[in-house]
DODO-742677 format. One line per field, with one value per residue (C-alpha): residue in three letters; z, y, x. Coordinates in steps of 0.1 Angstrom, whole numbers, padded with zeros to 4 digits. Each point is the difference from the previous one (the first is absolute). Example, Ala and Ser with C-alpha at 12.3 -4.5 7.8 and 13.67 -1.06 7.14 Angstrom:
BEGIN
residuo c(ALA;SER);
w c(0078;-0007);
v c(-0045;0034);
u c(0123;0014);
# end
This chain:
BEGIN
residuo c(MET;ASP;LEU;LEU;SER;PHE;ILE;ASP;LEU;SER;THR;SER;PHE;VAL;LEU;ILE;LEU;LEU;ALA;SER;PHE;LEU;PHE;TYR;LEU;TYR;GLY;ILE;TRP;PRO;TYR;GLY;VAL;TRP;LYS;SER;LEU;GLY;VAL;ASP;GLY;PRO;LYS;PRO;SER;PRO;PHE;ILE;GLY;ASN;GLN;TYR;GLN;LEU;ALA;THR;GLU;GLY;ALA;VAL;PRO;PHE;ILE;GLN;LYS;TRP;SER;LYS;LYS;TYR;GLY;ARG;THR;PHE;GLY;ILE;TYR;CYS;GLY;ARG;LEU;PRO;MET;LEU;VAL;THR;THR;ASP;VAL;ASP;ILE;LEU;LYS;GLU;ILE;LEU;VAL;LYS;ASP;PHE;ASN;LYS;PHE;ALA;ASP;ARG;PHE;GLU;ASN;VAL;GLU;THR;PHE;PRO;LYS;GLU;VAL;GLN;SER;MET;LEU;ALA;PHE;THR;THR;GLY;GLY;GLN;TRP;LYS;ARG;ILE;ARG;HIS;ILE;LEU;THR;PRO;THR;PHE;SER;THR;GLY;LYS;LEU;LYS;GLN;MET;GLU;HIS;TYR;ILE;GLN;ARG;CYS;CYS;ILE;GLN;LEU;THR;ASN;ASN;ILE;GLU;GLU;ALA;ILE;ARG;ARG;GLY;GLU;LYS;ILE;ASP;VAL;LYS;ARG;VAL;CYS;GLY;GLY;TYR;THR;MET;ASP;VAL;ILE;ALA;GLY;THR;ALA;PHE;GLY;VAL;GLU;VAL;ASN;SER;GLN;LYS;ASP;LEU;ASP;HIS;PRO;PHE;VAL;ARG;ASP;ALA;GLY;THR;PHE;LEU;THR;ASP;ILE;LEU;SER;GLN;GLY;ASP;PHE;LEU;LEU;LEU;LEU;SER;LYS;ALA;ILE;PRO;VAL;LEU;VAL;PRO;PHE;ILE;ASN;PHE;LEU;VAL;ARG;HIS;PHE;PHE;GLN;PRO;ARG;GLY;TYR;LYS;SER;PHE;ILE;ARG;ASN;VAL;GLU;ARG;ILE;LYS;GLU;GLU;ARG;GLN;LEU;GLU;GLU;ASN;ARG;ASN;LYS;LYS;PRO;ASP;PHE;LEU;GLN;LEU;MET;LEU;SER;CYS;GLU;GLU;ASN;GLN;SER;PRO;ASN;LYS;ASP;ARG;MET;ASN;VAL;LEU;SER;SER;VAL;GLU;LEU;ILE;ALA;GLN;ALA;SER;VAL;PHE;PHE;ILE;ALA;GLY;TYR;GLU;SER;THR;ALA;SER;THR;LEU;GLN;PHE;MET;ALA;TYR;LEU;LEU;ALA;LEU;HIS;PRO;GLU;VAL;GLN;GLU;LYS;ILE;VAL;ARG;GLU;ILE;LYS;ASP;ARG;LEU;GLY;ASP;GLU;ILE;PRO;ASP;HIS;ASP;GLY;ILE;LEU;LYS;LEU;LYS;TYR;LEU;ASP;SER;ALA;ILE;HIS;GLU;THR;LEU;ARG;LEU;TYR;PRO;PRO;PHE;TYR;PHE;THR;ASP;ARG;MET;ALA;SER;GLU;GLU;VAL;THR;ILE;LYS;GLY;VAL;THR;ILE;PRO;LYS;GLY;ALA;GLY;VAL;MET;ILE;PRO;ILE;ALA;ASN;VAL;MET;ARG;ASP;PRO;GLU;TYR;PHE;PRO;ASP;PRO;ASP;ASN;PHE;ILE;PRO;GLU;ARG;PHE;TYR;GLU;GLY;SER;VAL;ASP;PRO;ILE;SER;PHE;LEU;ALA;PHE;GLY;PHE;GLY;PRO;ARG;LEU;CYS;LEU;GLY;MET;ARG;LEU;SER;LEU;LEU;GLU;VAL;LYS;MET;ALA;MET;VAL;HIS;VAL;LEU;ARG;ARG;VAL;LYS;PHE;VAL;LYS;THR;ASP;ASP;LEU;GLN;GLU;SER;LEU;LYS;MET;LYS;PRO;GLY;TYR;ASP;LEU;THR;ILE;PRO;ASP;ARG;VAL;ILE;ALA;ILE;LYS;ALA;VAL;MET;ARG;ASP;ILE;ALA;ALA;THR;GLY);
w c(-0154;0006;0018;0032;0002;-0006;0028;0024;-0008;0004;0033;0013;-0011;0018;0031;0000;-0005;0028;0024;-0008;0007;0033;0009;-0008;0019;0030;-0002;0001;0019;0034;-0015;0006;0038;0005;-0026;0017;0033;-0016;0002;-0031;-0011;-0029;-0025;0009;-0024;-0002;0027;0012;0009;0006;0011;-0032;0001;0036;-0008;-0031;0010;0036;0030;0008;-0035;-0006;0031;-0006;-0036;0009;0032;-0022;-0020;0026;0033;0032;-0002;-0030;-0009;-0018;-0004;0011;-0024;0001;0036;0008;0019;0013;-0002;0024;0013;0021;0036;0015;-0019;0009;0037;-0001;-0018;0020;0035;0006;-0022;0003;0010;-0035;-0018;0022;-0028;-0029;-0036;-0014;-0008;0008;-0006;-0028;0022;0022;0033;0019;-0019;0005;0038;0001;0023;-0028;-0019;0029;0008;0028;0031;-0014;-0005;0035;0016;-0019;0005;0038;0001;-0020;0016;0031;-0024;-0007;0035;0014;0021;-0029;-0022;0026;0002;-0038;0002;0003;-0033;-0018;0013;-0015;-0033;0000;0006;-0029;-0022;0009;-0006;-0035;-0010;0012;-0020;-0031;0007;0003;-0033;-0016;-0008;0001;0024;-0015;0030;-0007;-0002;0031;0021;-0012;0014;0033;0003;-0010;0028;0026;-0010;0002;0034;0016;-0015;0001;0020;-0030;-0003;-0036;-0019;-0032;-0004;-0008;-0008;-0022;-0007;0036;-0004;0023;-0017;-0035;0005;0018;-0027;-0028;0017;0006;-0037;-0014;0023;-0010;-0037;-0002;0023;-0023;-0028;0022;0017;-0033;-0014;0030;-0002;-0038;-0001;0035;-0012;-0008;0036;0009;-0031;0005;0036;-0011;-0025;0025;0028;-0022;-0028;0003;0036;0005;-0003;0033;0017;0010;0011;0021;0017;0007;0015;0023;0009;0008;0023;0017;0006;0014;0024;0012;0006;0023;0020;0024;-0001;-0014;-0014;-0024;0002;-0037;-0021;-0006;0037;0008;-0027;0011;0035;-0016;-0025;0002;0005;0027;0020;-0005;0031;-0007;-0008;-0037;-0002;0009;-0023;-0035;-0024;-0016;-0033;0016;0017;-0033;-0016;0025;-0003;-0038;0003;0023;-0028;-0027;0019;0020;-0026;-0029;0020;0022;-0027;-0022;0027;0006;-0037;-0006;0032;-0011;-0033;0015;0025;-0029;-0018;0032;0019;0023;0013;0003;0021;0022;0008;0008;0023;0018;0004;0016;0022;0012;0001;-0001;-0003;0016;-0017;-0018;0019;0001;0027;-0016;-0034;0016;0006;-0038;-0010;-0032;-0012;0006;-0020;-0029;-0001;0000;-0028;-0020;0005;-0011;-0033;-0006;0019;-0005;-0014;-0022;0015;0023;-0001;0019;-0008;0010;0019;-0004;-0020;0015;-0009;0009;-0010;-0025;-0017;0002;0002;-0008;0020;-0013;-0018;0007;0011;-0013;0024;-0022;0026;-0023;-0016;0034;0013;-0030;0000;0003;0021;0027;-0006;-0014;-0024;-0002;-0023;0022;0028;0032;0032;0020;-0008;0022;0026;0005;0004;-0027;-0018;0003;0011;-0024;-0029;0008;-0012;-0005;0026;-0006;0027;0026;0015;-0030;0003;-0009;0029;-0007;-0002;0032;-0009;-0035;0014;0026;-0028;-0021;0029;0014;-0034;-0008;0033;-0006;-0036;0003;0028;-0023;-0035;-0021;-0030;-0028;-0028;-0034;-0034;-0013;0030;-0013;0015;-0004;-0002;-0026;0013;-0018;-0012;0023;0028;0030;0010;-0003;-0021;-0019;-0037;0005;0027;0025;0003;0025;0007;0036;0019;0034;0023;0016;-0036;-0009;0030;-0009;-0037);
v c(0381;0028;0032;-0010;-0033;0019;0025;-0029;-0017;0032;0007;-0035;0004;0033;-0014;-0029;0024;0022;-0030;-0013;0034;0004;-0035;0008;0033;-0020;-0022;0028;0027;-0004;-0001;0037;-0004;-0003;0025;0026;-0007;0003;-0037;-0015;-0036;-0024;0003;-0021;-0020;0006;-0018;-0022;0027;-0014;-0034;-0018;0014;-0011;-0036;-0006;0018;-0011;0024;0002;0008;0023;0021;0000;0013;0029;0009;0006;0026;0015;-0006;-0018;0012;0000;-0005;-0029;-0012;-0032;-0003;0035;0007;0020;-0017;0015;-0022;0010;-0016;0031;-0014;0034;0000;-0037;0007;0027;-0023;-0031;0015;0037;0006;-0036;0012;0016;-0031;-0028;-0019;-0020;0012;-0033;0000;-0036;0005;-0025;-0028;-0024;0015;-0022;0016;0035;-0006;-0011;0021;0012;0016;0012;0037;0024;-0014;-0035;-0002;0013;-0025;-0030;0010;0003;-0034;-0018;0016;-0023;-0030;0009;0008;-0018;-0022;-0011;-0006;-0022;-0021;-0006;-0011;-0037;-0001;0020;-0023;-0030;0017;0009;-0036;-0011;0027;-0011;-0037;0009;0018;-0029;-0025;0021;0000;-0038;-0002;0022;0027;0037;0018;0020;0023;0019;-0032;-0016;0032;0007;-0034;0009;0034;-0015;-0026;0027;0022;-0029;-0009;0034;0016;-0029;-0028;-0023;-0025;-0005;-0010;0020;-0006;-0035;0002;0029;-0016;0004;0018;0028;0006;-0003;0024;0025;-0001;0004;0028;0018;-0004;0013;0030;0010;-0006;0017;0029;0021;-0001;0008;0029;0015;-0004;0016;0030;0004;0000;0005;0000;-0037;-0010;-0011;-0021;-0016;-0006;-0018;-0022;-0009;-0008;-0022;-0014;0006;-0008;-0011;-0038;-0017;0030;-0017;-0032;0019;0019;-0032;-0015;0029;-0001;-0038;0006;0028;-0023;-0028;0025;0013;-0036;-0005;0030;0009;-0033;-0003;0035;0003;0030;0010;0028;-0013;-0006;0036;0012;-0024;0015;0034;-0011;0020;-0029;-0015;0032;0021;0021;0009;0035;0006;0008;-0036;-0018;-0015;-0009;-0034;0015;0019;-0033;-0018;0030;0000;-0038;0006;0028;-0021;-0025;0026;0021;-0027;-0027;0020;0024;-0025;-0026;0027;0011;-0035;-0006;0031;-0006;-0035;0014;0027;-0023;-0023;0029;0013;-0030;0022;0015;-0035;-0012;0031;-0008;-0036;0010;0024;-0027;-0023;0027;0014;-0030;-0031;-0029;0019;-0001;0034;0014;0036;0011;-0019;0016;0035;-0008;-0004;0035;-0008;-0024;0028;0024;-0025;-0003;0038;0003;-0027;0019;0032;-0016;-0020;0014;-0022;0030;0028;0027;0010;0031;0025;0024;0036;0007;0037;0023;0000;0019;-0017;0015;0022;-0029;0003;-0033;0006;-0017;-0035;-0004;-0030;-0001;-0029;-0010;-0019;-0025;-0017;0033;0016;-0030;0000;0037;0006;0031;-0020;-0033;0004;-0028;-0008;-0031;-0020;-0023;0016;-0011;0020;0032;-0011;-0017;0033;0019;0025;-0001;0028;-0019;0020;-0013;-0037;-0005;-0037;-0002;0036;0027;0018;-0010;-0022;-0020;-0036;-0017;-0034;0012;-0017;-0033;0001;0007;-0027;-0025;0009;0000;-0033;-0016;0013;-0013;-0035;-0002;0015;-0023;-0029;0013;0023;0019;-0002;0023;-0017;0012;0002;0021;0035;0027;0025;-0008;0013;0007;-0005;0033;0013;0024;-0020;-0032;-0006;-0032;-0014;-0007;-0036;-0026;0004;-0034;-0003;-0028;-0010;-0025;-0015;0023;-0029;-0011;0036;0003;-0030;0009);
u c(-1366;-0025;0008;-0019;0020;0032;-0008;-0009;0033;0020;-0017;0008;0036;0003;-0016;0024;0030;-0013;-0006;0035;0015;-0019;0011;0036;-0003;-0013;0031;0025;-0019;0019;0034;0008;0000;0038;0008;-0022;0019;0034;0008;0016;-0005;-0002;-0029;-0030;-0022;-0037;-0020;0028;0025;0035;-0011;0009;0035;0004;-0013;0021;0032;-0001;-0004;0037;0014;-0030;0007;0038;-0005;-0023;0019;0030;-0020;-0023;0019;-0011;-0036;-0023;-0036;-0017;-0036;-0016;-0028;-0015;0011;0032;0028;0032;0031;0029;0032;0007;0002;-0008;-0033;-0006;0006;-0027;-0025;0007;0004;-0003;-0031;-0013;-0035;-0002;0013;-0014;-0018;0013;-0006;-0014;-0037;-0011;-0037;0002;0012;-0021;-0011;0025;0028;-0013;0000;0037;0021;0022;-0030;-0022;-0001;-0007;-0017;-0003;0038;0007;-0024;0013;0036;-0007;-0016;0028;0030;0001;0003;0036;0011;0031;-0021;-0022;0030;0016;-0032;0004;0036;-0006;-0019;0026;0027;-0019;-0002;0037;0010;-0022;0015;0036;-0009;-0015;0032;0021;-0021;0006;0037;0000;-0018;0026;-0026;0003;-0024;-0029;0002;-0033;-0020;0016;-0001;-0036;-0011;0017;-0017;-0033;0003;0010;-0030;-0024;0012;0005;-0031;-0025;0015;-0002;0029;0007;0032;-0002;0037;-0010;-0037;-0009;-0034;-0013;-0033;0008;0034;-0014;-0029;0021;0027;-0026;-0017;0033;0011;-0033;-0002;0035;-0006;-0034;0009;0021;-0026;-0030;0018;0010;-0035;-0016;0024;-0003;-0038;-0014;-0036;0004;0008;-0035;-0003;0034;-0009;-0031;0019;0027;-0025;-0022;0021;0037;0010;0036;0004;0003;-0017;-0033;0019;0025;-0029;-0018;0032;0004;-0037;0003;0030;-0019;-0030;0023;0016;-0034;-0012;0030;-0013;0027;0019;0035;0002;0029;0024;-0004;-0011;-0035;-0007;0009;-0024;-0028;0001;-0007;-0026;-0033;-0024;0023;0003;-0031;0005;0036;0012;-0003;0037;0008;-0025;0004;-0028;0000;0010;0029;0011;0001;0018;0028;0004;0004;0025;0021;0005;0005;0025;0017;0005;0015;0022;0017;0005;0015;0024;0012;0004;0022;0020;0009;0011;0021;0017;0009;0016;0017;0015;0019;-0032;-0016;0030;-0001;-0037;0009;0028;-0024;-0025;0026;0014;-0033;-0023;0022;-0024;-0030;-0034;-0003;-0030;-0012;0025;0029;-0003;0002;0037;0006;0008;0019;-0028;-0024;0022;0002;-0038;-0005;0026;-0018;-0033;0017;0012;-0031;-0031;-0031;-0019;0013;-0020;-0028;-0022;-0021;-0029;-0002;-0033;0006;0022;0035;0032;0034;0033;-0017;-0019;-0038;-0019;-0037;-0028;-0007;0034;0021;0037;0021;0027;0026;0014;0024;0014;0005;0019;0023;0007;0038;-0006;-0017;0019;0035;0010;-0037;0001;0024;-0010;0016;-0017;0026;-0019;-0029;0023;0019;-0033;0008;-0034;-0025;-0032;-0023;0020;-0007;-0035;-0003;-0028;-0012;0004;-0020;-0034;-0009;0032;-0006;-0017;0014;0037;0011;-0016;0016;0034;-0004;-0009;0030;0025;-0011;0000;0035;0014;-0015;0011;0035;0009;-0004;0003;0023;-0012;0026;0008;0001;0011;-0036;-0013;-0008;0022;-0029;-0037;-0024;-0035;-0033;-0016;-0026;-0006;-0010;0018;0037;0001;0031;-0005;0011;0002;0029;0015;0028;0025;0003;0022;-0001;0020;0021;0009;0008;0023;0020;0002);
# end
């Protein structure tokens, strides 16, 4: 090798080393933010921050571990971006309520998702969020919920029949599958006026495409969010790939289904308007109301987006709550029988409508206690729109705040004896409202909360009147969850034995 070739090779090697060093420096450059502000926290990894730890250890154990070392408030990094983690309810009250205008937006960057996902209420910001929230709020009024009762009742009857059929076959109940079919049916009816029976027919095109779309959004979401925060400059390229090559399965079919339902409604003009979610949005769609105040108008993309989020939020959260409640009632027969007695005393043989279930205070308490122990989502988050100092902790502009829902609701300071199922704590009204975060808190409280609770209560009344969940020797006393940092998912199927209640009563 001559001298010139050696110099060229050496120069190339030095340039590669320099480029590697600069790339590494880019990956760790922001990681001094919390230290400069006097906030301790676990060491982040280049580019990905603490995300890998969160995903592999699970959000709840991760936060428990570092809270023991650093206290209720510490700093982590989501990709290259700083995020404050806090279980201090005084700080949370400031963020979620008192200083809401400075923390109004979510932290997630969804630029890499399809435009229909970016326009979902959960991910919109500023004026767009206020406008869409204003338009959708009337959907969940008492009057609208009462108009949806008849459809929910039909789904409850089918759910009860399905459980009874499994009992007659001598099978245990896969409660997530059965209850998932129930919530899918309710959403299809109350949101779109589509009468399906996914409890029996999972191959119905509307159900199949919605379910596939839901599964892919959830599975792709964590990876795309991490990638966009680890290397922000790649966001336009990722966005191009997702838009043209890697759209979620079922996405286009689901969109076409919603568009078809829209067209059918519009052909009907003003005849036979249905009291559902889609009809309310259609009345606000831009091309249907060009002269309306902009505050009351939805674009076609925004309409599709809200239809999608109705499935994503409504299906998983309600089915999860029903699953865990059936499990807890099997483990705690005294609570189950107390609910049954309340139903008999307060309702008798009445149909459990919206007004009737308001009388069932103990059932309501048992549902809240179920959500406390097993919230559908481990955490929510906010982003600081300006630098804010709360209780001596400075949160810089653009930083996220992780609100660990599950950790707060199992904190012994807020909930004594936190790992035990004790509905009485809610029945007696001894819970500080800010410490119950299953639906969030403040102005961004889950918009579908009332519908979700109505679904769960009506289903439980129908089922518990006919069926008793039974504890068996192989039923786990405590559940182990799959690692992750978003959805609360057991590591195995929860299969529960049930018997007909009249049989149970006679032994």
